[in-house]
Biotite code that builds the C-alpha atoms (Angstrom):
import biotite.structure as struc

atoms = struc.array([
    struc.Atom([116.632, 84.485, 99.085], chain_id="A", res_id=1, res_name="UNK", atom_name="CA", element="C"),
    struc.Atom([118.187, 87.786, 100.087], chain_id="A", res_id=2, res_name="UNK", atom_name="CA", element="C"),
    struc.Atom([116.246, 91.024, 99.996], chain_id="A", res_id=3, res_name="UNK", atom_name="CA", element="C"),
    struc.Atom([118.007, 92.227, 96.857], chain_id="A", res_id=4, res_name="UNK", atom_name="CA", element="C"),
    struc.Atom([117.313, 88.922, 95.123], chain_id="A", res_id=5, res_name="UNK", atom_name="CA", element="C"),
    struc.Atom([113.630, 89.231, 96.084], chain_id="A", res_id=6, res_name="UNK", atom_name="CA", element="C"),
    struc.Atom([113.541, 92.737, 94.640], chain_id="A", res_id=7, res_name="UNK", atom_name="CA", element="C"),
    struc.Atom([115.076, 91.487, 91.402], chain_id="A", res_id=8, res_name="UNK", atom_name="CA", element="C"),
    struc.Atom([112.520, 88.660, 91.273], chain_id="A", res_id=9, res_name="UNK", atom_name="CA", element="C"),
    struc.Atom([109.666, 91.156, 91.735], chain_id="A", res_id=10, res_name="UNK", atom_name="CA", element="C"),
    struc.Atom([111.067, 93.317, 88.925], chain_id="A", res_id=11, res_name="UNK", atom_name="CA", element="C"),
    struc.Atom([111.334, 90.300, 86.624], chain_id="A", res_id=12, res_name="UNK", atom_name="CA", element="C"),
    struc.Atom([107.764, 89.244, 87.423], chain_id="A", res_id=13, res_name="UNK", atom_name="CA", element="C"),
    struc.Atom([106.585, 92.806, 86.830], chain_id="A", res_id=14, res_name="UNK", atom_name="CA", element="C"),
    struc.Atom([108.246, 92.886, 83.402], chain_id="A", res_id=15, res_name="UNK", atom_name="CA", element="C"),
    struc.Atom([106.466, 89.699, 82.367], chain_id="A", res_id=16, res_name="UNK", atom_name="CA", element="C"),
    struc.Atom([102.984, 91.194, 82.616], chain_id="A", res_id=17, res_name="UNK", atom_name="CA", element="C"),
    struc.Atom([100.797, 90.906, 79.503], chain_id="A", res_id=18, res_name="UNK", atom_name="CA", element="C"),
    struc.Atom([100.431, 94.428, 78.165], chain_id="A", res_id=19, res_name="UNK", atom_name="CA", element="C"),
    struc.Atom([97.690, 93.633, 75.635], chain_id="A", res_id=20, res_name="UNK", atom_name="CA", element="C"),
    struc.Atom([94.926, 94.875, 77.952], chain_id="A", res_id=21, res_name="UNK", atom_name="CA", element="C"),
    struc.Atom([96.833, 98.098, 78.670], chain_id="A", res_id=22, res_name="UNK", atom_name="CA", element="C"),
    struc.Atom([97.408, 98.695, 74.967], chain_id="A", res_id=23, res_name="UNK", atom_name="CA", element="C"),
    struc.Atom([93.695, 98.212, 74.319], chain_id="A", res_id=24, res_name="UNK", atom_name="CA", element="C"),
    struc.Atom([92.816, 100.792, 76.995], chain_id="A", res_id=25, res_name="UNK", atom_name="CA", element="C"),
    struc.Atom([95.371, 103.264, 75.631], chain_id="A", res_id=26, res_name="UNK", atom_name="CA", element="C"),
    struc.Atom([94.061, 102.749, 72.079], chain_id="A", res_id=27, res_name="UNK", atom_name="CA", element="C"),
    struc.Atom([90.557, 103.627, 73.279], chain_id="A", res_id=28, res_name="UNK", atom_name="CA", element="C"),
    struc.Atom([91.642, 107.036, 74.645], chain_id="A", res_id=29, res_name="UNK", atom_name="CA", element="C"),
    struc.Atom([94.699, 107.786, 72.488], chain_id="A", res_id=30, res_name="UNK", atom_name="CA", element="C"),
    struc.Atom([93.154, 110.670, 70.525], chain_id="A", res_id=31, res_name="UNK", atom_name="CA", element="C"),
    struc.Atom([91.245, 112.172, 73.433], chain_id="A", res_id=32, res_name="UNK", atom_name="CA", element="C"),
    struc.Atom([92.425, 115.407, 75.084], chain_id="A", res_id=33, res_name="UNK", atom_name="CA", element="C"),
    struc.Atom([93.154, 114.900, 78.798], chain_id="A", res_id=34, res_name="UNK", atom_name="CA", element="C"),
    struc.Atom([93.432, 111.139, 78.364], chain_id="A", res_id=35, res_name="UNK", atom_name="CA", element="C"),
    struc.Atom([95.803, 110.277, 81.224], chain_id="A", res_id=36, res_name="UNK", atom_name="CA", element="C"),
    struc.Atom([93.155, 109.849, 83.946], chain_id="A", res_id=37, res_name="UNK", atom_name="CA", element="C"),
    struc.Atom([90.805, 107.642, 81.917], chain_id="A", res_id=38, res_name="UNK", atom_name="CA", element="C"),
    struc.Atom([93.765, 105.578, 80.690], chain_id="A", res_id=39, res_name="UNK", atom_name="CA", element="C"),
    struc.Atom([94.996, 104.985, 84.251], chain_id="A", res_id=40, res_name="UNK", atom_name="CA", element="C"),
    struc.Atom([91.470, 104.217, 85.445], chain_id="A", res_id=41, res_name="UNK", atom_name="CA", element="C"),
    struc.Atom([91.017, 101.749, 82.590], chain_id="A", res_id=42, res_name="UNK", atom_name="CA", element="C"),
    struc.Atom([94.340, 100.053, 83.272], chain_id="A", res_id=43, res_name="UNK", atom_name="CA", element="C"),
    struc.Atom([93.460, 99.692, 86.940], chain_id="A", res_id=44, res_name="UNK", atom_name="CA", element="C"),
    struc.Atom([90.063, 98.279, 85.969], chain_id="A", res_id=45, res_name="UNK", atom_name="CA", element="C"),
    struc.Atom([91.797, 95.663, 83.807], chain_id="A", res_id=46, res_name="UNK", atom_name="CA", element="C"),
    struc.Atom([94.575, 94.624, 86.207], chain_id="A", res_id=47, res_name="UNK", atom_name="CA", element="C"),
    struc.Atom([93.137, 95.569, 89.599], chain_id="A", res_id=48, res_name="UNK", atom_name="CA", element="C"),
    struc.Atom([96.096, 97.892, 90.142], chain_id="A", res_id=49, res_name="UNK", atom_name="CA", element="C"),
    struc.Atom([98.608, 99.861, 88.055], chain_id="A", res_id=50, res_name="UNK", atom_name="CA", element="C"),
    struc.Atom([101.517, 97.522, 87.190], chain_id="A", res_id=51, res_name="UNK", atom_name="CA", element="C"),
    struc.Atom([104.898, 99.220, 86.824], chain_id="A", res_id=52, res_name="UNK", atom_name="CA", element="C"),
    struc.Atom([105.259, 98.068, 83.220], chain_id="A", res_id=53, res_name="UNK", atom_name="CA", element="C"),
    struc.Atom([102.012, 99.817, 82.279], chain_id="A", res_id=54, res_name="UNK", atom_name="CA", element="C"),
    struc.Atom([103.348, 103.128, 83.621], chain_id="A", res_id=55, res_name="UNK", atom_name="CA", element="C"),
    struc.Atom([106.243, 103.016, 81.165], chain_id="A", res_id=56, res_name="UNK", atom_name="CA", element="C"),
    struc.Atom([104.000, 101.865, 78.318], chain_id="A", res_id=57, res_name="UNK", atom_name="CA", element="C"),
    struc.Atom([101.528, 104.668, 79.052], chain_id="A", res_id=58, res_name="UNK", atom_name="CA", element="C"),
    struc.Atom([104.302, 107.264, 79.184], chain_id="A", res_id=59, res_name="UNK", atom_name="CA", element="C"),
    struc.Atom([105.651, 106.118, 75.847], chain_id="A", res_id=60, res_name="UNK", atom_name="CA", element="C"),
    struc.Atom([102.285, 105.855, 74.090], chain_id="A", res_id=61, res_name="UNK", atom_name="CA", element="C"),
    struc.Atom([100.853, 109.141, 75.454], chain_id="A", res_id=62, res_name="UNK", atom_name="CA", element="C"),
    struc.Atom([104.165, 110.993, 75.145], chain_id="A", res_id=63, res_name="UNK", atom_name="CA", element="C"),
    struc.Atom([104.262, 112.081, 78.792], chain_id="A", res_id=64, res_name="UNK", atom_name="CA", element="C"),
    struc.Atom([106.962, 111.753, 81.420], chain_id="A", res_id=65, res_name="UNK", atom_name="CA", element="C"),
    struc.Atom([106.726, 108.862, 83.875], chain_id="A", res_id=66, res_name="UNK", atom_name="CA", element="C"),
    struc.Atom([107.110, 111.470, 86.625], chain_id="A", res_id=67, res_name="UNK", atom_name="CA", element="C"),
    struc.Atom([103.804, 113.018, 85.505], chain_id="A", res_id=68, res_name="UNK", atom_name="CA", element="C"),
    struc.Atom([102.132, 109.626, 85.745], chain_id="A", res_id=69, res_name="UNK", atom_name="CA", element="C"),
    struc.Atom([103.588, 108.954, 89.184], chain_id="A", res_id=70, res_name="UNK", atom_name="CA", element="C"),
    struc.Atom([102.404, 112.403, 90.259], chain_id="A", res_id=71, res_name="UNK", atom_name="CA", element="C"),
    struc.Atom([98.836, 111.432, 89.356], chain_id="A", res_id=72, res_name="UNK", atom_name="CA", element="C"),
    struc.Atom([99.140, 107.938, 90.858], chain_id="A", res_id=73, res_name="UNK", atom_name="CA", element="C"),
    struc.Atom([100.425, 109.213, 94.182], chain_id="A", res_id=74, res_name="UNK", atom_name="CA", element="C"),
    struc.Atom([98.056, 112.188, 94.398], chain_id="A", res_id=75, res_name="UNK", atom_name="CA", element="C"),
    struc.Atom([94.778, 110.315, 93.909], chain_id="A", res_id=76, res_name="UNK", atom_name="CA", element="C"),
    struc.Atom([93.854, 107.699, 96.503], chain_id="A", res_id=77, res_name="UNK", atom_name="CA", element="C"),
    struc.Atom([91.871, 105.732, 93.921], chain_id="A", res_id=78, res_name="UNK", atom_name="CA", element="C"),
    struc.Atom([95.040, 104.397, 92.297], chain_id="A", res_id=79, res_name="UNK", atom_name="CA", element="C"),
    struc.Atom([96.991, 101.440, 93.637], chain_id="A", res_id=80, res_name="UNK", atom_name="CA", element="C"),
    struc.Atom([100.496, 100.386, 92.655], chain_id="A", res_id=81, res_name="UNK", atom_name="CA", element="C"),
    struc.Atom([100.360, 96.952, 94.275], chain_id="A", res_id=82, res_name="UNK", atom_name="CA", element="C"),
    struc.Atom([97.981, 94.042, 93.685], chain_id="A", res_id=83, res_name="UNK", atom_name="CA", element="C"),
    struc.Atom([94.952, 94.167, 95.972], chain_id="A", res_id=84, res_name="UNK", atom_name="CA", element="C"),
    struc.Atom([92.696, 91.508, 97.368], chain_id="A", res_id=85, res_name="UNK", atom_name="CA", element="C"),
    struc.Atom([89.447, 90.346, 95.859], chain_id="A", res_id=86, res_name="UNK", atom_name="CA", element="C"),
    struc.Atom([87.724, 91.543, 99.030], chain_id="A", res_id=87, res_name="UNK", atom_name="CA", element="C"),
    struc.Atom([88.600, 95.051, 100.222], chain_id="A", res_id=88, res_name="UNK", atom_name="CA", element="C"),
    struc.Atom([87.740, 95.375, 103.916], chain_id="A", res_id=89, res_name="UNK", atom_name="CA", element="C"),
    struc.Atom([87.380, 99.010, 104.926], chain_id="A", res_id=90, res_name="UNK", atom_name="CA", element="C"),
    struc.Atom([87.314, 99.613, 108.674], chain_id="A", res_id=91, res_name="UNK", atom_name="CA", element="C"),
    struc.Atom([85.831, 102.982, 109.592], chain_id="A", res_id=92, res_name="UNK", atom_name="CA", element="C"),
    struc.Atom([88.021, 104.857, 112.055], chain_id="A", res_id=93, res_name="UNK", atom_name="CA", element="C"),
    struc.Atom([85.842, 107.987, 112.208], chain_id="A", res_id=94, res_name="UNK", atom_name="CA", element="C"),
    struc.Atom([84.932, 109.505, 115.558], chain_id="A", res_id=95, res_name="UNK", atom_name="CA", element="C"),
    struc.Atom([81.666, 107.603, 116.092], chain_id="A", res_id=96, res_name="UNK", atom_name="CA", element="C"),
    struc.Atom([83.238, 104.287, 115.098], chain_id="A", res_id=97, res_name="UNK", atom_name="CA", element="C"),
    struc.Atom([86.374, 104.995, 117.102], chain_id="A", res_id=98, res_name="UNK", atom_name="CA", element="C"),
    struc.Atom([84.504, 105.618, 120.354], chain_id="A", res_id=99, res_name="UNK", atom_name="CA", element="C"),
    struc.Atom([82.412, 102.489, 119.764], chain_id="A", res_id=100, res_name="UNK", atom_name="CA", element="C"),
    struc.Atom([85.369, 100.155, 119.308], chain_id="A", res_id=101, res_name="UNK", atom_name="CA", element="C"),
    struc.Atom([86.640, 100.328, 115.727], chain_id="A", res_id=102, res_name="UNK", atom_name="CA", element="C"),
    struc.Atom([90.159, 99.726, 117.055], chain_id="A", res_id=103, res_name="UNK", atom_name="CA", element="C"),
    struc.Atom([89.101, 96.285, 118.287], chain_id="A", res_id=104, res_name="UNK", atom_name="CA", element="C"),
    struc.Atom([87.710, 95.503, 114.844], chain_id="A", res_id=105, res_name="UNK", atom_name="CA", element="C"),
    struc.Atom([91.054, 96.407, 113.298], chain_id="A", res_id=106, res_name="UNK", atom_name="CA", element="C"),
    struc.Atom([92.845, 94.219, 115.841], chain_id="A", res_id=107, res_name="UNK", atom_name="CA", element="C"),
    struc.Atom([90.471, 91.354, 115.030], chain_id="A", res_id=108, res_name="UNK", atom_name="CA", element="C"),
    struc.Atom([91.199, 91.758, 111.330], chain_id="A", res_id=109, res_name="UNK", atom_name="CA", element="C"),
    struc.Atom([94.942, 91.753, 111.974], chain_id="A", res_id=110, res_name="UNK", atom_name="CA", element="C"),
    struc.Atom([94.692, 88.721, 114.241], chain_id="A", res_id=111, res_name="UNK", atom_name="CA", element="C"),
    struc.Atom([92.520, 86.693, 111.890], chain_id="A", res_id=112, res_name="UNK", atom_name="CA", element="C"),
    struc.Atom([94.052, 87.581, 108.525], chain_id="A", res_id=113, res_name="UNK", atom_name="CA", element="C"),
    struc.Atom([97.507, 88.784, 109.527], chain_id="A", res_id=114, res_name="UNK", atom_name="CA", element="C"),
    struc.Atom([97.141, 92.101, 107.716], chain_id="A", res_id=115, res_name="UNK", atom_name="CA", element="C"),
    struc.Atom([96.919, 95.692, 108.855], chain_id="A", res_id=116, res_name="UNK", atom_name="CA", element="C"),
    struc.Atom([96.117, 98.930, 107.067], chain_id="A", res_id=117, res_name="UNK", atom_name="CA", element="C"),
    struc.Atom([96.979, 98.933, 103.340], chain_id="A", res_id=118, res_name="UNK", atom_name="CA", element="C"),
    struc.Atom([98.141, 95.313, 103.452], chain_id="A", res_id=119, res_name="UNK", atom_name="CA", element="C"),
    struc.Atom([96.991, 92.370, 101.363], chain_id="A", res_id=120, res_name="UNK", atom_name="CA", element="C"),
    struc.Atom([96.981, 88.668, 102.168], chain_id="A", res_id=121, res_name="UNK", atom_name="CA", element="C"),
    struc.Atom([99.466, 86.572, 100.198], chain_id="A", res_id=122, res_name="UNK", atom_name="CA", element="C"),
    struc.Atom([96.638, 84.735, 98.431], chain_id="A", res_id=123, res_name="UNK", atom_name="CA", element="C"),
    struc.Atom([95.273, 88.116, 97.214], chain_id="A", res_id=124, res_name="UNK", atom_name="CA", element="C"),
    struc.Atom([91.909, 87.382, 98.805], chain_id="A", res_id=125, res_name="UNK", atom_name="CA", element="C"),
    struc.Atom([91.779, 90.289, 101.310], chain_id="A", res_id=126, res_name="UNK", atom_name="CA", element="C"),
    struc.Atom([93.081, 93.847, 101.539], chain_id="A", res_id=127, res_name="UNK", atom_name="CA", element="C"),
    struc.Atom([92.558, 95.907, 104.701], chain_id="A", res_id=128, res_name="UNK", atom_name="CA", element="C"),
    struc.Atom([92.065, 99.654, 104.672], chain_id="A", res_id=129, res_name="UNK", atom_name="CA", element="C"),
    struc.Atom([91.442, 101.855, 107.679], chain_id="A", res_id=130, res_name="UNK", atom_name="CA", element="C"),
    struc.Atom([89.408, 104.816, 106.429], chain_id="A", res_id=131, res_name="UNK", atom_name="CA", element="C"),
    struc.Atom([88.523, 108.165, 107.964], chain_id="A", res_id=132, res_name="UNK", atom_name="CA", element="C"),
    struc.Atom([84.755, 107.787, 107.610], chain_id="A", res_id=133, res_name="UNK", atom_name="CA", element="C"),
    struc.Atom([82.349, 105.512, 105.763], chain_id="A", res_id=134, res_name="UNK", atom_name="CA", element="C"),
    struc.Atom([79.405, 107.824, 106.380], chain_id="A", res_id=135, res_name="UNK", atom_name="CA", element="C"),
    struc.Atom([77.236, 105.416, 108.360], chain_id="A", res_id=136, res_name="UNK", atom_name="CA", element="C"),
    struc.Atom([77.778, 106.867, 111.825], chain_id="A", res_id=137, res_name="UNK", atom_name="CA", element="C"),
    struc.Atom([74.376, 105.725, 113.076], chain_id="A", res_id=138, res_name="UNK", atom_name="CA", element="C"),
    struc.Atom([75.504, 102.110, 112.613], chain_id="A", res_id=139, res_name="UNK", atom_name="CA", element="C"),
    struc.Atom([78.916, 102.531, 114.298], chain_id="A", res_id=140, res_name="UNK", atom_name="CA", element="C"),
    struc.Atom([81.226, 100.726, 114.359], chain_id="A", res_id=141, res_name="UNK", atom_name="CA", element="C"),
    struc.Atom([81.076, 99.966, 110.654], chain_id="A", res_id=142, res_name="UNK", atom_name="CA", element="C"),
    struc.Atom([83.082, 98.090, 108.045], chain_id="A", res_id=143, res_name="UNK", atom_name="CA", element="C"),
    struc.Atom([82.579, 97.645, 104.336], chain_id="A", res_id=144, res_name="UNK", atom_name="CA", element="C"),
    struc.Atom([83.595, 94.606, 102.327], chain_id="A", res_id=145, res_name="UNK", atom_name="CA", element="C"),
    struc.Atom([83.666, 95.839, 98.751], chain_id="A", res_id=146, res_name="UNK", atom_name="CA", element="C"),
    struc.Atom([80.174, 97.392, 98.433], chain_id="A", res_id=147, res_name="UNK", atom_name="CA", element="C"),
    struc.Atom([78.515, 95.595, 101.378], chain_id="A", res_id=148, res_name="UNK", atom_name="CA", element="C"),
    struc.Atom([78.178, 97.519, 104.652], chain_id="A", res_id=149, res_name="UNK", atom_name="CA", element="C"),
    struc.Atom([78.172, 95.846, 108.078], chain_id="A", res_id=150, res_name="UNK", atom_name="CA", element="C"),
    struc.Atom([77.250, 97.921, 111.109], chain_id="A", res_id=151, res_name="UNK", atom_name="CA", element="C"),
    struc.Atom([76.811, 97.712, 114.871], chain_id="A", res_id=152, res_name="UNK", atom_name="CA", element="C"),
    struc.Atom([79.740, 95.330, 114.906], chain_id="A", res_id=153, res_name="UNK", atom_name="CA", element="C"),
    struc.Atom([81.566, 93.743, 117.784], chain_id="A", res_id=154, res_name="UNK", atom_name="CA", element="C"),
    struc.Atom([84.400, 91.217, 117.681], chain_id="A", res_id=155, res_name="UNK", atom_name="CA", element="C"),
    struc.Atom([82.041, 88.240, 117.397], chain_id="A", res_id=156, res_name="UNK", atom_name="CA", element="C"),
    struc.Atom([80.116, 89.789, 114.490], chain_id="A", res_id=157, res_name="UNK", atom_name="CA", element="C"),
    struc.Atom([83.404, 90.790, 112.849], chain_id="A", res_id=158, res_name="UNK", atom_name="CA", element="C"),
    struc.Atom([84.577, 87.183, 113.084], chain_id="A", res_id=159, res_name="UNK", atom_name="CA", element="C"),
    struc.Atom([81.341, 86.075, 111.374], chain_id="A", res_id=160, res_name="UNK", atom_name="CA", element="C"),
    struc.Atom([81.875, 88.536, 108.507], chain_id="A", res_id=161, res_name="UNK", atom_name="CA", element="C"),
    struc.Atom([85.447, 87.328, 108.022], chain_id="A", res_id=162, res_name="UNK", atom_name="CA", element="C"),
    struc.Atom([84.259, 83.696, 108.117], chain_id="A", res_id=163, res_name="UNK", atom_name="CA", element="C"),
    struc.Atom([81.642, 84.460, 105.454], chain_id="A", res_id=164, res_name="UNK", atom_name="CA", element="C"),
    struc.Atom([84.193, 85.821, 102.998], chain_id="A", res_id=165, res_name="UNK", atom_name="CA", element="C"),
    struc.Atom([86.820, 83.181, 103.784], chain_id="A", res_id=166, res_name="UNK", atom_name="CA", element="C"),
    struc.Atom([84.254, 80.519, 102.853], chain_id="A", res_id=167, res_name="UNK", atom_name="CA", element="C"),
    struc.Atom([83.604, 82.107, 99.454], chain_id="A", res_id=168, res_name="UNK", atom_name="CA", element="C"),
    struc.Atom([85.361, 80.852, 96.328], chain_id="A", res_id=169, res_name="UNK", atom_name="CA", element="C"),
])
């Protein structure tokens, strides 16, 4: 399949998304002043990201321009326009983690899962994010997998964490 055919396929798949959940979220906040943020947060909660089709639905239902919605989506780091993995692996790249080998942890993640920063595995199991600081400098180097924190890591311990989550489900 050529690149343009793949893009068309992605657009077709995007159009086929069930909008019932998005409509329910919009209905909940429709009469509220300043409803765009809670609507987008609710849609992301439902889908795990903000599907393209929900942007157009939201614009129509809230009577705002899609450019306003994209402005919010691209300004706030909390919003994601692509599907993300079930397990979000955040690798701290702050100063303390950096000097204690966070780069090796990132390389291990890339080698084991084949993904780098802001990438997701094809099976939607893992997403990698390299973050500025997790706030656990005393445990450097540190990663988080969703809400679980793992510190004082080396490559061997990183491998064990990856193994743990690969074995789940």
